[in-house]
N, C-alpha and C positions, 0 to 999 in steps of 0.2 A: 329449281336446279337448271343449270345451263343445258341447252339441248345437245351440245357436243358431248356432254357426259351422260345424258339421259338415254339416248338411243342405244349406245353399246351396252348399257346396263340392262335395259329391257330385253335386248337380244340375248344376253348371257343368261338371264333368268329364264327366258323362254326356252332356250336350248336345254337348260338343266331340267326344267319341268317335263319337257318332251322325252328326255332320256329316262327320267325316273318313272314316268308312266309306262314306258315300253319295256321296263325291266321284267314284267310278269308275262310277256307275250309267249315265251318259249317254255313255260312251266308245264309239266305233265298234268293230265286231268286229275281232279281230286287232290291237288297239291296247292298249298297256299304259301305266299311269301310272308314271313314273320315281320310285320311292320312296326309294332310297338310292344314293349314289355313293361308292365307296371307291377310294383309290389306295394300294397296298401294294407293298413290295419283297420279293424272294425271300431277303433276308438283311439284315444291318446294314451300312450304308455311311455313313461320317462326313460326306461332302459331299452326301448326298441326303436331303432332308427330305420325306417323303410329303405332309405338310400343304402345303408350298410348291409341290410338284409338282401339287397339286390345282388350282392356278390355271390350268393348261393344259387342264383339262376344259372342253369347249365347252358342254355341256348340264348345267345345275345343276337340282337338285330344287326343289320348292316351298319358299318361304321359311318358316322356323320362328321363332316368337317364343321368345326366350331359349334358342335352339338345341334346343328340345324339341317345342313344340306348333305344328302347322301351322294356326294360327288363320285367316290369310287364305284358305286353301283351304276351311276349314270354313264361313267366311262365304259364299264363292262357292257352296258346295254347298247352302246354305239357299234359294237362289233357285229359283223354279219355272221351267217352260218358257215361259210366256207372257211378253209384253213389258210387263207392268204397271210402274208407277213403282217399286214396292217391289222387284221382281225386278231391274230395271235398276240400282237403287242398290246392291243386294247384290252384283251382278256387278262394279260399278265399285270398291266398297270391297274386295272379295275378290280372289282370284287363281285363275285357271283351272288345272286340273290339267296338269302338264307331262307330255307323252306322249313315250315313248322314241323317239328318232330314230336309226336304224342308220347313216345317212350321217355324222351328227355324231359318233357313237361311233367310226367308222372314222377320221375325221379327227383325233379326239382321240388315238387310238393313234399316228398319224403325228407329231403335235405332241409327244407325250411321248417318242417315240423320238428325235426331233430334239433335244429338250432334253437328253436323256441323252448324245447324241453330242457336243453342245456342251460337256458337262462332262468330256470325254475318254474316255467309254465308247463307243468307235466301233463295237463289235459288239453294242450294246444292242438288246434286243427287248422288245416290249410285248404282253401277252396280255389279251384281254377275256373275262371270264366273266359270264354273266347268270344270275340266280336269280329264277325266276318263281313267284309265289304268287297264284293267282287272277288278278286284273286288275292286279297290281302287279309291278314289276320292279326288282331291285337290280343295278346295274352295278358290277363290280369290275375295276379295271385293275391287272394284276400286272406290275411292272417287273422285267426281267431285265437289269441293267446289264452283267454280265460283268466282265471285267478291264480296268482303266484302262490307257490307253496313255501312254507317256512319250516325250519328245523325246530322240532319240539321233542326234547329228549335226546341228548348227545352222549354217547358212550365211547370212551377212548380205551381200547384194550391193547396194552403193550405186553407181549408175551416173551419179553427178555428183561430180566430183573436189572441188569447193568444199564441197558439202554433206558429203561423206565426211570432209573435214578438220574441219568444224564438229562432227561427231558423234563425234569421237575420244574426247572426255571425257564423252560422254553415257552415262548409266547405263541400260542396257537392262532392260526388264521380262522379256524372253525370255532363257532360259539353258539350256544343255545339261543334261539330266537332269530337267527339270521335267515335270509332268503336261501332256499336250497338252490345251489348253483354249482354245476359241474366244474366250471372254471376255478372256483374256490377250492373244490376238492382236489383238483390236480395241482393247484398252487401249494396247498398244504403238503401233499405228498412229495412234491419236488423240494420244498424248503427243508422238510425233515431229512430227506435223503442227503441233501447238500450239507446240512448241519452234521450228520453222522459221518459223512465222508471226510469232513474237515477234522473230525475227532479220531481219525485212524481207522475207520471201518472201510477198508479197502475193497472188500467183496460185497458191500451192501449196495443194493439197487432198489429202485422205487417199486419193483414188482413184489417186494416183501410187504408192501402196504396195500391193503384194499379196503373196500367199504361194503357195508350192508345197509340198505335203505328200505323202509317200509312206509308206504304212503297211506294216509287216511283221507279218502276223497270227500268225506262229509265235512271235515274241519280244515281241509287243505293244509295238512301238516305232515311232516316226514319224521319218522323216528330213525335216527342215523347212528351207525356204529363204525368207528375206524379201528381196524385191526392191524397191528404190526406183528408179523409172524416171526418165529425163531428161525435160525439158519437151518437149511436142509440142502445138502449137496446134490441129492437127486431124490426121486420119488420113493426109492426103497430105503434111503438112509433115515436115521433117527433125528429128531429135532435136537439142536444144540444151541448154546448161546452164540451170538455173532462174535467173531474174533476181531480184536483190535490190533492193527499192524503198526510196526515201528521201522524207521529207516535205519539200516545197518551201514551200508557203504554206498558212496556215490562215485561212479567211474565216468570219466570223460573219454570219448572215442571220436576219431575222425570219421565222418561220413563220406569222404571223398574216395572213389575207387582207385585213384592214382596217387594219393598223398595220404600217408598215415599220420601226419602232423597237423594239429590244430593250431592255426596261426593266430592265437590269442593268448595274452598273458594269463597266468594262473589266477592272478588277483581279479582280472576281469571276469573270468569264468565263475569264480565264487561270488562276486558281487551281483551277478545276474541270476544266480541260482538261489531260489527261495526254499527249496527242499533242504532240510537240515538233517544231518546224521544224528541219531539218538532221539529224534523227535517223532511224534506220531505222523502217519501218512495224512496228507491234506490235499484235497482236490483244488483248493484255492491257491495253495503254494505251487501246485503243478501248473495251473493256468498262468500265474504270475511269472513263472520261469519261462514258459512258452512266449508270453508277451514281451518280456524283456530281451530275450535272445532274438525274437522276431524283429525288434526295432533297431537292432545293430546292423549297420550297412554292410559290415564285413561278413555277416552270416547269411548264407543262402537257404539252408534247410536245417531244421532241428527235429529230432525224434527222441522222446523220453519213454523208456520202458521200465517195468518193475518185475523183478524175478523173486517170488517167494522162496525163502530158504527152507529146505525140507524139515518137517517136524518142528517148525518154530513159527512164531508170528513176526518174523523179521523180513524185510524187503531189501534187496540189492537194487540200486537205481543205476541205469545206464543212460547217459545223456550223449547222444550222437549228434555231432555238429559238422556240417559241411560249409566251408567258407567260399566266398566269391573270389574271383581273380582280383587282386588288390588294385591294379592300375588299368585305367582305360584312357583312350584318347579319342576325341570326337571332333569332327569338322562340320560346320553348319553355314552354308551360304544363304543369303536372304536378299530380297529386293526391298527397296524403300521408296516411299512416296510421301513427301512433305509438302502439302498445299500445291500439288501438281508438279513438284520438282522430283524427278526420278533419279534413283541412284542404286548402288549395290553395296552390300556389306558382307563380311565373312568373319567367323569366329572360330578359334581353335581352343579346345578345352582339354586340360589334363586333370584327371581325378584319381586320387589314391584313397581307397575306403578303409585302409588299415595302416595308417602311417606309423604309429608307435605300438602296433600290435594290441591296441585297445579299441578297435573299430572307430578310430578318429578319421574323419573324412577331410582330406586336404584337396582343394581344387584351385586351379589357376586358369584364367580365361584371358586370351588375347583376342582383341576385336579391332577391326579396321573397317572404315566406311568412306565412301565417296559419293558425292551428289553434285549434279550440275544445276546451278541456281539460275533461273530466268528472271528477267524484269528488273535487274539491278543496273543502274547507270552511274558512271563516275568512279568505278572501282577498277583496280588493275586486273583482277581476275574474277570469275564467277563460279569458283569451285568451293565446295565444302568438304573438308577432310577431317576425319575423326579417328583417333586410335586410343585404345585404353588397355590397361592391364588390371585385372581384378583377382585377388586371392582371398581365400577364406579357409579357416580351420574350425571344424565342428566337432565338439566332444559330445558323446551321447550320455552325458551326466552333468550334474552341477559341478562347476569348477569355481568354488567360492570358499572363503574361510568361515569359521564359526558355525558350520553346519555339521551335524553328527553324521557318521557313516551310514546309520540306519535311514535317516532322512534322504540322503543322497541316493541310496540304492532303491528305495521304494518310490521315488519320484520319476515319472516319465519325463525327464528333462533333457534339454540340450543346451550347451553353451557354445557361442560362436564368436570368433574373432575374424574381422574382415578388413581388408585394405584395398583402396582403389586409387588409381591415377587415371585421369581422363583428360585428353587434349582435343580441343575443337578449334579448327582453323577455318574461319569464314572470310569472305571478302571484306566484311566490316570490322572484324576484330579477331583476336586470338584469346581463347579462354582456357584456363587450366583449373582442374579440380583435384584436390587431394582429400581423401577421407579415410577415417579409421573408426571402427566401432566394436563394442563388446556388449553382447546382449544374451539374455536367457529366455527360453521358451519351455514351459512345463504344463503338464496336464494331469490332474488327479485321476487315479485309477477308477474305471467304471463310471466316469462322468462325461457329460456332453460339453463341458467348458474347458477352456485353455487360457493361459496367461502368457504375457510377454513383457519383459523388462529390458528396456534399452538403458543399461547402466551408464554408458557414455557413448556419445556419437560426435566425432569431431569432423568438421568440414572446413577446408580452406579453399576459397575461390579467389583467384587472382587473374587480372587482365594485363598481360605483358605488353599488348599492342592493340591500339584502336586506330583505325584509318582516319585520316584527316577529313575525308568526305563525311563519314558518319559522325565524327565529333562536331564538325561545324553545322551540319544539317539538323542534328537532333540534340546532342548533349550540350552544345554551347549556344544554340540559337535562342536569342532573347525572346522571340515570339513563342517559343515552345516552353511551357511551364510544367512539363511532365516530370515531376519529382520522382515518380515511380520508375520511369525509364532511366533517369540518371543514376538512381540508387543501385540499380541492378547491373550497372557497368562500372562499379567500383570494387576494389579488393574488399573481401569480407571474410570474417571468421565466425563460424557457428559451433557452439559447444552445447549440445542438448542432452536431456535425459527424458525418458518417457515410459509409460506403462500402458498396456493394452489388455483387454478382456474380450473373449469370444465365446458365445454359446450357440450350439446348433444341435437340435434334436431331430433333424430331417424335415420338420414341418415349420419350425420357427427358428430364426437366426438373429442374434444380437451381436453387434460388434462395436466396441468403444475404444477410444484411444485418447490419451492425454499426454502432452509433451510441453516442455518449457526449455528455454535457452537463455544463457547469459546471466542468470541470477548470481551464481557464485562469482563470476568474473566481475560483475558490477559491485558486489559486496566488497571484494578485494580492492577494487579501484577506489571506492569511497573511503575505505579504512586506511589504505596505504598511499592513496593518491596515485595519479597516473597522468600521462600526457593525453591531450585532446587534439582532435583535428579542427579544421576551420568551422565545422558544423556543430562543435561542442561534444562530439562523441569520444568516449574513452577508447584507448587503443591498447592492444596487447601485441608485443613484437612489431609495433609500428602499423598494425592493421585494426580498423574498427571492428567490434564484434556485435552480433545481432542479439537482441533481447526481446522475447515475445512469449506468449502462452497460446497453445492451440488445443482445441478439443473437438472430437468427432464422435458422432453417434449414428449407427446404422441399424435399422430394424426391418426384417423381412418375414412375411408370414403367408402361408398357403391358406386361403379362406375356405377352400372346399374340403370337406371331410373325406370324400371319395376321390382323392387326388391321384388315383392310379393312372387313369387315362386323361382326365381333364384337371387343370389347375387354374385357380384364380389367385394370383400372387399380388400382395400389396407390399410396397416398399416405401420407407420413409428414411431420408438421410438429412442430417443436419451437421454442419461444421462451422466453427467460428474460431478465428485467430486474431489476436490483438497485439500489436507492437507497442512497446512502452520503454521507459527508461532510456537506454542507449540507442533505441530505434524509433523512427517515426513511420517507417514503411516496412512491410514484411519482405523477407528475402523471396526472390522469384520462385524458388523451388517449394516454398511453403504457401504460396497464394493459391486460391481456388479458381477454377474455370468451369464453365457450363457448356452444355451442348455435347453432341457426340453419341457414340453407341451405348454408353452407360449412364446417360443423363436425360436431358430433354431432347428427344430424338428428332424433333422437327428442325433442329439447328445442327449444323456441322460443328465439329469440335472447336472450342475456343471462339465461337462466333456469337455468343449470347451474353448480354449484360456488360458491365454491372448495372442493375436496375434498368432505367430507361435510356441508358447511354447508347448512342448510335455511332458505330465505327466511322472514323474520318480518314484514317490512313491504314490501308490493309497491310502495309509493310511492317507495322509495329503493333498490330492488334494482338499478337501473342503476349504483349506487355499490358496494353491498355484494357484488354477485355479479361481482366483478372480482378479478384476481390478478396475481402477478408471474411466474408460470411457466405455460406452456400446452403440452399434448401432444395431438396429433390423429393417429389411425391409421385409415385408411379403405381399404376394398376395394369396388370397384364394377364390376359386369359390365354392359356396354353392348352393345346390339344394335339393328339396324335392324328396324322393324316393317313399315310400309308408307308410301307417299307421303312426306310430310315428317316422319313420326312415328318417334321412336326410344324405346326402353324401357330401363330400368335396374333392377337389383337391387343393393342395397348393404348393407354392414354397417360401422358406425362405432364407434370407441372413443376415449375421451379425457376430459380434464377440465382445470381450471385450479387453481392453488394459490397461496398466499401464501408468501413466504420467511420472513417474520417472523410471530410469533404475535399477531394482533390480537384483542382481547377481543370486538369486534363481529362477528367471523367465526369462531365456534367450530367446530373441525374442519376449518378451511381451510388449515392449515399443511402444507407438503410434508414427508414423511418417506419414506426409502427403504423402510422396513419396511411402510408402509401404502399404497404406490403401487398394488398390485394391488387392494386393497379399495376404493380411491378411484376406480378406473376406471369410468366410465359407458359402457354399451354400448347400441346401438340397431341396428335393421334396418329395411328398408323397400323400397319400389319407387317408381320415378319414370317420368314421361312427359315427353318433350322434343319440342318443335316446332322442327325444324331448317331454317332458311332460309338456311343457308350463311354469310351475312354476320352473322347473329346467331341466338341460340338462346333460346327461351322454355322455362323448366324448371319442372316441377311435381313435387314430391317429397312422399311420405307416409312419415313416419318413426314407428316404434313403439319405445318404451323396452323394453330387454331386461333391463338391470341398472341399478338406481338407487341410487347410493351414499349418498344423503341419508337413506335409510330402512334403514340397515344392520341395525337390530334388529327390523324389522318384515318378516317373511318375504314376505308377499303383495305388499307395496309394493316390497320390495327386488328381487324377481324377477318383474317384469311379463311376462317371457318365458313363465313358467309360469302366472301369474295375470293375464292381460291385462284391462285396463279401458279401453275406447276413450275415454271421457270424461276419463280421467286421463293416459293414456299415448300418445295419438295427437297428432302435430304435423304441420301442413301448411305447406309452404314454396313460395313462388313467387319465382323469380329469373331473371335474364338472364345467360346464359353458363354454362359448366360449373363445378362446384364446385372442381375442381383439375385 
């Protein structure tokens, strides 16, 4: 390692060690700092994970940055004994040493023993060992689970004849021969309770079910009895059968203290109400009703209550709904920075959450932006001006023919129509974009997955003006063979359809998308004939249309099972798009780029690839450094530091490639033989400010392997020959990278 990096690193490690060692200097006599906590078993058990069992430990050690360095403890140790501002600040930023508490350790032993017994190890024991070195103490909890108990002799005693008949076809969780497990007992009790509550048993609760267990220590078996008791209103009342309740009336009331009117159509109220008059009470219908009203943008608050009718088994239902204010207007200023060119933008948004009194959300957004562009020569002005108007209308249900009303009301679906006009005026050209789309998003109830269907998405891109300087220097220059550049400054029509699928269970996430464009138009052109331009492309309304297919796959998984404080996140992303038929080049908006805060972080955005391509003209690299195929592989270790701050260590690999060989992008075409040599690698560290509802992210990435310099060893392996001015990239972003 170069001496200019080695000396500061040695100094940093030395200061940290000195601070950590001095953390125990002010501890009272007979007091020890808790240095380590371990939970181990006396053997291998398939259903016992010591890491998970560690969550039962009541007293944790001082926090460690990146699971190694007790930096907060070191900061606290730097503080002196007086109450000066500096010392108070150090104590607030740091963390006082955790002192070993014998009472909490004894309670931890009891908690661990109970947890083992709940896992069917009824004879389990826990031993505590302490290892004292000077003023530090290591606590080691040794688990002795023993032999697991199994159920032998299961008796189900239902003391209600009507319920016994209902449960004849019910599939029990409990069965003879199973391991005795209190989690299974609780699951059985909860499932039976929910089953009966869905059959009209309004007053039934899980306390009506209990268990009797008798263990045989010699055979490690348990004789188990489940008892479902009859209804009893109080201790002095006689046992009776449980009553089954039916819905009599459903009444809708306004929950607003100032407005007695519910601003929703009666049809909408009924479509989102799953409780039915004349049907038995059902807790699932109750929850579905809450869920469906909760997803309506016009609804602020919902409360559902049931009133038993005297001397009957009927229920009157009151659904109280409070609606939001329908209209809002918001103004948002923002600063912009595009490759060092600073500017400002502002947007004005109007939103109506209840346009047709069915919780339809209509929004209109007006946006304007200005940016001063530097480094351009030969143009009349150096200003970038953009203005746009975007409207959308979102329906909280399926708007589609051939769907039954029952399918529509039971699906958590939205249908959205959107329109956009965007105008960009640059020194080099004027660009206009018109787009319209209609798509659906739906999610099955009680599932982790969701679907998206882009039924139709129309985009019309036209270039009303291109400056002579730009045209002569780039588009008509015979020495410039960049067909990608020329293609993206021609009028173009895109008509696409697509479908997407997303799955996320909190630990693993999968996202896929498939879209295609131009196939229907190409079929019509081939059947009915059509005019063609000089490049042989068919046209519609005088404009060539794009034809391509594009597929994306994204996979993210947390590899640590105890991911509450620390996470090790793996990410894999693959995207491929292929132009064919009426197109030889992908539209600019559909091309891939690499580098930046969410990709290979050793490179700034749009500065990596394709393949081994080395940028030759920074003014058009936003076109030349794009591709048809993208690969991202990331591994990131995340840990909590202190207060709202989290830290991360990461390693990234990936690149983009072209599927065709374009002369203007030498070395950019994908080949299986060259994929390893083309992979760019980087590493770095990050700091995150976590406010729960949003995260500010700061990442420092360093290049490790740079495929653009394959023949230059020092530049090709920055990991061995680092140069901060060449290889360091800083990124600021909102939210996690994946």
